[in-house]
Phi, psi and omega in degrees: 000130175236132184250128182247146173272185182293352173259006182062034172261141183289127176248342179196159171203154183214142174216115181237149174272115180261002180086194183287117175197170178285164173298325184289321176298317179296321174295321173299318176301314179295321173298317178298316179294321177295321180294318178300316183293315179304317176302312179298328180275355180075024180298138176247341175231120186232130176235125174258127177250111186236151178269004177259105177299323182297317181292322177302308187294318179295312179289340177280348180086009180280329178239145174290152176259097181282325184283120186304323180291320176289327174299319176297313179301315179297326176295318178296320180298305182303318184292335185263359177300127179300138178302130179078002182277143175268121183244137179231153179232128178233140176273125178232156175287153180308330181290338179269359182241037194298312183302313179291328179289321176300314180297315177302314183292324176300313184293325177289332185273343177297144177266125177289127179307329178294335183267350185284135175291140178297142182263000000 
């Protein structure tokens, strides 16, 4: 997850290993983390640019959330929205999300010390 200010300068970034989950679940976790961070930064206008059209349309209220696990994640996202903040969700192609994609790949490629063989 990469957080940009209104001048498109990086103000924060986060990359976590979340374990086995779908891309959509990972996107929901990223939005939830971003929403919490936006609240800490005092943001009043927040735009999430995601490469998952499903997550964008679900969080925008255009599509129903049928999967119980995603529904629970969406509730966490909505509950963490800063009071009075205006939130938008935009679908972008993966090629337009290069910084976040690089961070995600970095987190996935790191070797967990618990998995490393003793030397």
